N, C-alpha and C positions, 0 to 999 in steps of 0.2 A: 150541556157542556159550558156555555157561556156563564150561566148562573153559578155553576160549580167553581168556576175560576175567577169570578168577580172579586172574591176576597183576596186571591193571589195577586190580582192586578193592583190592589191597594197596597201591597207590600212595597211597591216602588216608592210610595210616598214617605216611607219610614225614615229615610236618611236625610230628610230636610232638617237643617240645623237651626233655621229661624224659628222663633217661638210662635209666629202666626203668619199665615199666608192668606191673601184674599183672592177672590175670583171675580171675573167680569164676563159679560156676554160676548159671543163671537159675532162679528158684524157680517160675515159672509164674504167679504172682500179678501182675496188672496194674492192679488198681484199689485200690491201697493208699491210704487216706485221706491227704490232704495234711498233716494234723496228726500223723502217725505219729511216735512218739517216737524211732524209729530213724534219722530223717533226719540226714544229715551235711551241714552247710553248707560249701561250698567253691566257689571260683571255677572256672569251666569253662575259662578260657584255658589253653592248653597241654595239654589232655586229649584223648584219642581213644577212640572207642567203636564196638563192633560192634552192629548192630541185632539184637535177640533176638525182638521181636514188634511188630506194627503192627495198627492197627484197619482192618478192611476196610470197604467201602461199606455192607455189610449190618449193620454194628455189631459183628460178631464180632472176636475178637482172634486173629490167625494168626501163625505163624512165617514168616520170609522163606524164599524158595526156597533149597535147599541149594547151597552154593558160589557164591551170588550175593547174599550178605548185604550190604546197604548199610553204609557206614562214615561216621563223622562226626568231624571234628577241629575244635576251637575254637582259632583263632589268637589271637595277642596283640593284634592291631590291629582287633578287631571284625569279623573275617572268619572264616567257617567254610567248610570244604571237605571233600571226600571222594569216595566212589564211591557212586552210586545203585544199584549192582549190575552195571552195564555201563559207563555213562558217568561221567566225572568231573563234579563240580559245585562251584560256589562261591556264596556269598551273604554279605551283611552281616547282622550280628545285634546286638541291644542287650539288655543285662540290667540290671534294676533290682530289687534284692532277689531275690525268687523269681519275678519276672515275666521273660519273654523274648519278644522279637519278632524275626522273621526276614523279611528282604526277599525279593522274588521271586528264585528260584534261576536262576543262569546255568549251562547245561549245555554241555559240549564239543561234543556231537553228532558227534564224530570216529568213534565206534564205535556205530552204531545197534543198538538191541536188536531183533534180528530175531525172536526167539521171542515169541509173543503174551503168555505168562505173565510173562516178564521185563519186557516193555514196560509191561504193566499195573502190575506192582509198582513200577517206576521212577516212573510217573505218580502212583500213590497215595502213595508215599513223599514225593515232592516236594510234593504237595498238603498232606499232614499236617504237613510241616516248616514250611511257610509259615503254617499255621493255629495254630502254637504260641502259647500265652499264658502258660504257667507251667512251671516245672521243679522237680524235686527230685532230690537225690542220696542214695541209700540204700546206703552201703557201696560196692560195685562195680557198682551199678545206677544208671542215669540214666533218669528217667521224664519225658517231655514231655507236658503236658496241654493241651487246648483251652480255649476261653473258657467252656465249660460245666463245666469241671473234670474231664471224662472223659479218661482216659489215651489218648493217640494213638500214642505211640512208646515202646518200652522198649529200652534199650541196655545192653550189658555193657562194662565197661572193657576196652580192647584189650590184647592180649598181643603183644609183639614177637617175630616168628619168627626163625629162624636167618638170619644175615646173610652176604652175600658181602663179601670184603675191599674196602676203598676202593682201596688200593694193589694193584698187580699185576693190575688188572682194566681192560679196555678197555670204556668205557661209550658206548653209542649213544643219542643224543637221541631221545625218543619224543614229548614234548610240551613246549611252552614257553609262558610267560605273555605275553599281549599287553596291550592297553589295558584298564584297569579290572580286572575279575575274570575276563576271558575267558582260555581256554587253547586252544591250537591245536596241530596236528601239523605237523612239517616238510613242506616242499614235496616231493611225490613225486619221486624221482630224486636227491634230495640226501642226503648222509650226513654228519652232524655227530657228532663223537666227542670223548671226553675220556679222557685217561690221567693218573693222578696218580702220579708217581714218588716214590720214597723219598728222592731227593736234594733235595727242596724245590721241584721244578719240575713244573708240569702242562703238558700239551700236547695237541694233537689237530688235527682238521680242522673248520673253521667252515662247511664246505659248499663253499667254493671255495678259500680260503686256509688254509694251515697256521698255527697259532698256538702260542705258549708263554708262560708267565708264572711267576714265583715265587709261592709260596703259604705261608701260615701255617696250622697245623692244631692243634686239640686234640680232645677227645673228640667234641664235636658242633659245634665252631666251625670256620669256614673263611673265610679272607680271601685275596683274589686281588689281586696287585699288578702294575702295569706290563705289561699284555698286549702282546706283540709279534707281529705277523702279517705274512705275505708280502703282496705288493702286486698280485697278479693280479686281473683283473676278468672278469666273464662276464655275459652276458644270457640264458643258456640253462641251466636253465629260467628262465622269467620270475620276477622277484622274489627270485632267489637272493642278490643282494648286499644287499638290504634285510633279508632274513632273517638273513644273516651279521652285519650290523651290530647287529640286535636281540639276537641270541644273545650276542655279545661284550659288549654293554652289560649284559645280565642277569648274565653271569658276573662282570663287574667289581663288581656290587652284592652278591655273595655274602657272607653273614654266618654261615652254618651249613650243615649237611648232615644227612641221615638216610638210612640204608640199611635196607631190609626185603627179605629174600630176595635176589633178583637185580635189585632196583630201587633206584635212587639218586635222591634229590631234593635240589636245592640251594635253600637258603632265604635270603630277604633279611632286612634288619634289622627288619622288621615281623612276622617269623614267617610270612611267606607263601611257599609253595613256588613257585618261578619257573622251574625247569628240572627236567625228569623224564628220567632215563636208564634204560636196561636193560643189564644185563651182556651183552657179546657173547661168543659161543663162543670 
């Protein structure tokens, strides 16, 4: 289960807008006083972090399960997202100075955590995240504390792994954004693909119809223009045409992209990941 969802956990890294992120070792200390002189003040927007430690219900500080470490990304538009270890999640957040508040978390639910330990970790992580009251950044560590000042979550700055190329790869859609912060999987039996060619044209299947469009690309920016699609229609499976319309609308709103390993995320103008793809064999 954990190995099967390790790639899903990496999806959370995909909406990092910085070109490069570095990582550092975790010292094991989790109760550093808020007034520590080593603090580094910096905005969280555009940063991504791996969970290194969390506070358990009994008050002890424990490491997350191996290969199921939650990830968190702070978007530019007051939205954070990531992987809770198995499922993807999103939530709104607000920062004022060193204080932080996180709204209730919305979880995909597309990949249920079948293992008891993993399900418990996801639940505890979400509970601690919503209980956040303050934060501090100490070099490559992010520490989130609760109302009492006790540290709840400790993260390490994320490191971007080896990437698959954007071009010369066929990408299959695995998740897409719906209303608000919700994310869903494509309808079973549908196959939505994306291929980005070096001639400045992207193309693929939207589930029923084939489509193509010119695009403009730079290191992390992606703009899609004038999508042209065939005119077939289908009612099987149910909802396929509505899904196709939603997909093409999201693709039109692309403003950037990010690749981690064999996973691609398309990002809108607010820094929110709206389309998630996996490289096909």
